[in-house]
DOMISE-946458 format. One record per residue (C-alpha): x, y, z; residue in three letters. Coordinates in Angstrom, 2 decimals, padded with zeros to 5 digits, m for minus. Each point is the difference from the previous one (the first is absolute). Example, Ala and Ser with C-alpha at 12.3 -4.5 7.8 and 13.67 -1.06 7.14 Angstrom:
<fivexs>
012.30 / m004.50 / 007.80 / ALA .
001.37 / 003.44 / m000.66 / SER .
</fivexs>
This chain:
<fivexs>
105.17 / 085.28 / 071.61 / MET .
m000.22 / 001.15 / 003.57 / VAL .
001.36 / m001.65 / 002.86 / GLN .
m001.97 / m001.26 / 002.76 / THR .
000.69 / m000.58 / 003.31 / ALA .
m001.53 / m002.73 / 001.72 / ARG .
m001.48 / 001.41 / 003.09 / VAL .
m003.02 / m000.54 / 002.67 / THR .
m001.50 / 003.06 / 000.93 / ILE .
m001.92 / m000.13 / 003.21 / ALA .
m004.11 / 001.17 / m000.31 / PRO .
001.07 / 003.22 / 001.66 / VAL .
002.36 / 000.93 / m002.83 / LEU .
m001.30 / m001.59 / m002.73 / ALA .
m003.07 / 002.49 / m000.92 / ALA .
002.20 / 003.63 / 000.25 / PRO .
002.66 / m001.64 / m002.08 / VAL .
m002.84 / m001.34 / m002.70 / ILE .
m001.30 / 003.31 / 000.23 / ALA .
002.87 / 001.27 / m001.02 / LEU .
000.23 / m001.55 / m003.35 / GLY .
001.76 / m003.52 / 001.05 / ALA .
m000.25 / m001.98 / m002.57 / ALA .
m001.73 / m004.04 / 001.57 / GLU .
000.53 / m002.80 / m002.14 / LEU .
m002.85 / m002.70 / m000.36 / PRO .
001.44 / m002.01 / 003.10 / ASP .
m000.24 / 002.83 / 002.18 / GLY .
003.34 / m000.56 / 001.42 / ARG .
002.44 / 002.03 / m002.21 / PHE .
000.20 / 003.79 / m000.13 / VAL .
002.31 / 001.67 / m002.44 / SER .
002.63 / 001.23 / 002.09 / ALA .
000.34 / 003.85 / m001.34 / PRO .
m003.61 / 000.49 / 000.50 / PHE .
000.69 / m001.32 / 003.75 / VAL .
002.84 / 002.15 / 000.28 / LEU .
m001.94 / 003.48 / m001.16 / MET .
m002.91 / m000.97 / 002.22 / ALA .
002.19 / m000.21 / 003.34 / PHE .
001.45 / 003.08 / m001.50 / VAL .
m002.71 / 001.82 / m000.93 / VAL .
m001.91 / m000.58 / 003.27 / GLY .
003.20 / 001.01 / 002.06 / ALA .
m000.46 / 003.33 / m001.46 / VAL .
m003.28 / 000.21 / 000.62 / VAL .
000.72 / m001.06 / 003.53 / LEU .
002.24 / 002.60 / 000.67 / THR .
m001.79 / 002.83 / m001.45 / ARG .
m003.22 / m000.92 / 001.76 / LEU .
001.96 / m000.31 / 003.43 / SER .
001.60 / 003.41 / m000.30 / ALA .
m004.01 / 001.49 / m000.46 / VAL .
m000.57 / m002.27 / 003.66 / VAL .
003.00 / 000.67 / 001.67 / VAL .
m000.45 / 003.97 / m000.78 / ARG .
m003.73 / m000.16 / 001.29 / ARG .
001.00 / m002.18 / 003.32 / VAL .
002.61 / 002.46 / 000.93 / VAL .
m001.83 / 003.14 / m000.94 / ARG .
m002.72 / m001.85 / 002.08 / ARG .
002.00 / m000.32 / 003.14 / VAL .
001.53 / 003.32 / m000.27 / ALA .
m003.82 / 001.83 / m000.04 / ASP .
m000.60 / m001.94 / 003.06 / ARG .
003.01 / 000.79 / 001.78 / SER .
m001.63 / 003.72 / m000.06 / LEU .
m003.15 / m000.62 / 001.99 / VAL .
001.37 / m002.75 / 001.47 / GLN .
003.51 / m000.65 / 001.28 / PRO .
001.74 / m003.20 / m001.63 / SER .
003.17 / m001.65 / 001.14 / ARG .
000.09 / m001.32 / m003.98 / LEU .
000.08 / 003.58 / m001.14 / TRP .
001.47 / 002.79 / 001.98 / ARG .
m001.79 / 003.99 / m000.08 / THR .
002.34 / 001.97 / m001.16 / ARG .
002.01 / 002.22 / 002.57 / ALA .
m000.16 / 003.38 / 000.65 / ARG .
002.14 / 001.88 / m001.60 / ARG .
001.62 / 003.69 / 000.89 / VAL .
m001.78 / 002.76 / m000.91 / GLY .
m003.51 / m000.02 / m001.84 / LEU .
m000.18 / m002.30 / m003.02 / GLU .
m002.60 / 000.97 / m002.54 / PRO .
m002.77 / m002.59 / m000.30 / THR .
000.90 / m000.57 / m003.55 / GLU .
003.61 / m000.84 / 000.89 / VAL .
m000.97 / m002.26 / 002.44 / VAL .
m002.46 / m002.37 / m002.09 / GLU .
002.90 / 000.05 / m002.54 / GLN .
002.29 / m001.60 / 002.37 / ARG .
m002.43 / m002.07 / 000.84 / ARG .
m000.62 / m000.68 / m003.32 / LYS .
003.76 / m000.66 / m000.89 / GLN .
000.08 / m002.56 / 003.00 / ARG .
m003.01 / m002.29 / m001.60 / ILE .
001.47 / 000.12 / m003.22 / ASP .
003.65 / m000.97 / 001.24 / ALA .
m001.10 / m002.80 / 002.63 / ALA .
m002.22 / m001.32 / m002.85 / SER .
002.58 / m000.22 / m002.34 / ARG .
002.07 / m001.80 / 002.40 / MET .
m002.44 / m002.80 / 001.02 / VAL .
m001.16 / m000.57 / m003.72 / ASN .
003.57 / m000.80 / m000.97 / HIS .
000.20 / m002.44 / 003.15 / VAL .
m003.40 / m001.88 / m001.85 / VAL .
001.64 / 000.38 / m003.67 / SER .
002.82 / m001.93 / 001.20 / LEU .
m001.90 / m002.63 / 001.70 / VAL .
m002.58 / m000.30 / m003.40 / VAL .
003.54 / m000.53 / m002.61 / TRP .
001.82 / m002.08 / 002.10 / LEU .
m003.38 / m002.75 / 000.38 / ILE .
m000.18 / 000.80 / m003.79 / THR .
003.28 / m001.01 / m000.57 / VAL .
m000.28 / m002.70 / 001.59 / ILE .
m002.85 / m001.24 / m001.37 / THR .
001.32 / 000.41 / m003.24 / ILE .
002.99 / m002.18 / 000.79 / PHE .
m003.02 / m002.69 / 001.05 / HIS .
m001.38 / 000.21 / m003.40 / VAL .
002.75 / m000.29 / m002.06 / LEU .
001.36 / m002.65 / 002.04 / GLU .
003.28 / 001.68 / 001.27 / ILE .
001.21 / m000.80 / 003.30 / ASP .
000.58 / 003.40 / 001.80 / ALA .
001.75 / m001.87 / 002.88 / ALA .
002.71 / m001.05 / m003.05 / LEU .
m000.05 / 003.13 / m001.42 / PHE .
000.37 / 002.30 / 003.29 / LEU .
002.88 / m002.46 / 001.26 / SER .
001.59 / 000.54 / m003.54 / SER .
000.22 / 003.70 / 000.97 / ALA .
000.17 / m000.45 / 003.74 / GLY .
003.40 / 001.95 / 000.12 / PHE .
m001.88 / 003.03 / m001.74 / LEU .
m002.85 / m000.19 / 002.10 / GLY .
002.03 / 000.12 / 003.47 / ALA .
001.74 / 003.21 / m001.27 / ALA .
m003.69 / 001.37 / m000.62 / VAL .
m001.20 / m001.21 / 003.33 / ALA .
003.28 / 001.61 / 001.98 / ILE .
m000.06 / 002.92 / m002.03 / GLY .
m004.47 / 000.41 / 000.29 / GLY .
m000.49 / m000.31 / 004.24 / GLN .
001.60 / 003.69 / m000.21 / HIS .
m002.74 / 001.02 / m002.76 / LYS .
m002.43 / m001.79 / 002.40 / VAL .
001.11 / 001.98 / 003.06 / ASN .
m000.31 / 002.81 / m002.15 / ASP .
m003.28 / m000.08 / m001.29 / TYR .
m001.63 / m001.37 / 003.40 / LEU .
001.54 / 003.38 / 001.38 / THR .
m001.46 / 001.98 / m002.53 / GLY .
m003.34 / m002.00 / m000.12 / LEU .
m000.23 / 001.44 / 004.27 / LEU .
000.88 / 003.12 / m000.89 / VAL .
m003.22 / 000.66 / m002.20 / HIS .
m002.08 / m002.17 / 002.66 / PHE .
001.64 / 001.63 / 003.32 / GLU .
m000.12 / 003.45 / m001.39 / ASP .
003.88 / 000.14 / 000.98 / ARG .
000.66 / 002.89 / m002.91 / TYR .
m001.20 / 000.94 / m002.97 / GLY .
000.51 / 002.58 / m003.14 / VAL .
000.94 / 003.27 / 001.75 / GLY .
000.61 / m000.38 / 003.21 / ASP .
003.80 / 000.93 / 001.56 / GLU .
001.69 / m003.20 / 001.93 / VAL .
003.02 / m000.54 / 001.55 / GLU .
001.72 / m003.34 / 000.18 / PHE .
003.63 / m001.79 / 000.04 / ASP .
001.50 / m001.07 / m002.98 / ALA .
003.40 / m001.32 / 001.17 / GLY .
001.36 / 003.39 / m000.36 / TRP .
001.82 / 002.36 / 002.11 / SER .
m003.03 / 001.90 / 000.31 / GLU .
m003.81 / m001.08 / 000.05 / PRO .
m001.78 / 000.95 / m003.38 / VAL .
m002.44 / 002.59 / 000.14 / ARG .
m002.19 / 000.59 / m003.10 / ALA .
m003.43 / m000.03 / m001.84 / VAL .
m001.76 / m003.29 / m000.91 / VAL .
m000.53 / 000.04 / m004.03 / ASP .
m000.77 / m003.58 / m001.09 / HIS .
m001.03 / m003.11 / 001.95 / VAL .
000.26 / m003.03 / m002.37 / GLY .
000.40 / m003.64 / 000.02 / LEU .
003.31 / m000.52 / 001.69 / PHE .
001.39 / 003.33 / 000.70 / SER .
m000.73 / 003.97 / 000.55 / THR .
001.01 / 003.17 / m001.53 / ARG .
000.83 / 002.58 / 002.28 / VAL .
001.28 / 003.37 / m000.97 / ARG .
001.96 / 002.34 / 002.00 / ASP .
001.43 / 004.05 / m000.72 / GLU .
002.75 / m001.57 / m002.32 / ARG .
m001.06 / m002.83 / m001.68 / SER .
m002.57 / m003.42 / m000.28 / THR .
001.17 / m002.81 / 001.93 / LEU .
m001.52 / m003.74 / m000.29 / HIS .
000.20 / m002.00 / 002.97 / PHE .
m001.83 / m003.68 / 000.40 / PRO .
m002.98 / m000.52 / 001.86 / ASN .
001.91 / m001.57 / 002.74 / THR .
002.70 / 002.42 / 000.05 / ALA .
m003.00 / 002.40 / 001.58 / MET .
m001.53 / m002.69 / 001.99 / ALA .
000.55 / 002.65 / 003.23 / GLN .
m000.76 / 002.83 / m001.02 / VAL .
m001.04 / 003.57 / 001.89 / ARG .
m002.97 / 001.56 / m001.80 / ASN .
000.01 / 004.09 / 001.19 / LEU .
m002.56 / 000.75 / m002.47 / SER .
m002.60 / m001.78 / 002.44 / GLN .
m001.21 / 001.16 / 003.22 / GLU .
m001.98 / m001.03 / 002.95 / SER .
m003.64 / m000.13 / m000.22 / ALA .
m001.38 / 002.21 / 002.85 / ALA .
m003.34 / m000.40 / 001.47 / ALA .
m001.87 / 001.87 / 003.09 / THR .
m001.64 / m002.60 / 002.82 / LEU .
m002.73 / 001.08 / 002.28 / ARG .
000.28 / m001.75 / 003.42 / VAL .
m002.24 / 000.26 / 002.84 / ARG .
002.96 / 000.28 / 002.71 / ALA .
m002.25 / 000.60 / 003.39 / ASN .
002.54 / 002.47 / 001.15 / GLY .
003.15 / m001.68 / m000.97 / ARG .
002.73 / 002.11 / m000.86 / PRO .
000.87 / m000.17 / m003.71 / VAL .
003.47 / m001.11 / 000.45 / GLU .
m002.09 / m003.17 / 001.13 / GLU .
m002.19 / m000.68 / m002.55 / VAL .
002.91 / 000.49 / m002.31 / ALA .
002.27 / m002.74 / 001.84 / ALA .
m003.42 / m002.38 / 000.21 / THR .
m000.31 / 000.48 / m003.85 / LEU .
003.38 / m000.91 / m000.82 / ARG .
000.42 / m003.11 / 002.04 / ASN .
m003.20 / m001.25 / m001.86 / LEU .
001.78 / 000.38 / m003.19 / ALA .
000.91 / m003.81 / m001.09 / GLY .
m002.97 / m002.01 / 001.55 / THR .
m002.17 / m002.04 / m000.91 / THR .
m001.65 / 001.56 / m003.20 / ASP .
002.23 / 002.73 / 000.47 / LEU .
002.85 / m001.66 / m001.36 / THR .
001.26 / 002.34 / m002.93 / GLU .
m001.15 / 003.24 / 002.25 / VAL .
003.91 / 001.73 / 000.38 / VAL .
m000.18 / 003.33 / 001.42 / PHE .
002.86 / 002.37 / m001.32 / LEU .
001.42 / 002.48 / 002.40 / GLY .
m002.08 / 001.97 / 002.85 / ASP .
m002.99 / m000.15 / 000.68 / ILE .
m001.65 / 003.45 / 000.42 / ALA .
m003.11 / 000.70 / 001.70 / GLY .
m002.62 / 002.77 / 001.13 / HIS .
m002.88 / m000.16 / 002.02 / GLN .
m002.71 / 002.38 / m001.73 / PRO .
m002.79 / m001.07 / 002.08 / THR .
m000.58 / m001.57 / 003.44 / THR .
000.55 / m003.55 / 000.03 / GLY .
001.14 / m000.38 / m003.41 / GLU .
003.88 / 000.27 / m001.44 / VAL .
000.81 / 000.61 / m003.48 / GLU .
002.88 / m001.99 / m000.61 / VAL .
001.74 / 000.61 / m003.38 / ASP .
002.38 / m003.42 / m001.13 / VAL .
001.91 / m000.70 / m002.81 / HIS .
000.19 / m003.35 / m001.51 / THR .
001.93 / m002.36 / m002.53 / LEU .
m003.11 / m000.37 / m001.72 / ARG .
m003.45 / 001.51 / m000.52 / PRO .
m002.11 / m000.70 / 003.16 / LEU .
m003.31 / m001.87 / m001.21 / ASP .
m003.45 / 000.84 / 001.50 / PRO .
000.01 / m003.48 / 001.64 / GLN .
003.40 / 000.54 / 001.38 / ALA .
m000.63 / 003.52 / 001.38 / SER .
m003.11 / m001.27 / 001.89 / ALA .
001.94 / m002.77 / 001.34 / THR .
002.78 / 002.10 / 001.48 / LEU .
m002.62 / 002.30 / 001.33 / VAL .
m001.84 / m002.64 / 001.55 / GLU .
002.71 / m001.64 / 001.80 / ARG .
001.75 / 003.34 / 001.09 / ALA .
m003.01 / 001.00 / 001.74 / GLU .
m000.76 / m003.57 / 001.55 / GLN .
003.52 / m000.18 / 001.08 / ARG .
m000.31 / 003.72 / 001.70 / LEU .
m003.63 / m000.62 / 001.51 / GLN .
001.74 / m003.45 / 001.62 / ASP .
002.49 / 001.94 / 002.03 / ARG .
</fivexs>
């Protein structure tokens, strides 16, 4: 005879439990425990599978939108030193999307299964607090050891979203050794990053590479045409540099010297290098404000 558990199922959970094969007795208050447990487990499996599809679509949509409209959530892949073929750029973009999707889905799956376990405890009338307190020493050990893993996980997630480095990039970072580590990124995992140098393969926690120099990224170049009204090139360059970091231009950072020349009367062509590519709106704002300041002098 199948043992039953006396439970009261909320209206929201009753429908899916019965639909998945839970046996309801005539009084409507007793449900076979194995069917209830099976319903919750199957529901959790289905939900995690669906969440993987949804998360991937959301991350891909955010990444696609960043190509035409810069986003703080997903950084557009910075230019690499030398010319990258289009297929290589697209392949690395897909790698970032896949890796970020998997990492986000791991968090969603963890939450789903945690809720499922707590619900199963409630259905079986097991005091979860008593159960956890009896294994408190084990939970404390896991918490202490797990906090480093959480930091590694969050750092790895930011690596993908902020495009700090990717597979194939040459990086340099301080690992606490006598000399900085200089190697090529081979894989960025959930908690660790694998790099290769000329001698061997190295594995580091993601937090060990929190401060890294990417030797494969180069600054973004752009040319701005400014109506200088007879002002010298040096003054135009100084005006543009002073505008960096002001309102609506907080993310504009100039690298190196600003070079320019005056091909036509009244206009100056200025070649600038920025940390990130200038979008059309930022370029237009820079030129407009520079011309206004030069005119007011």
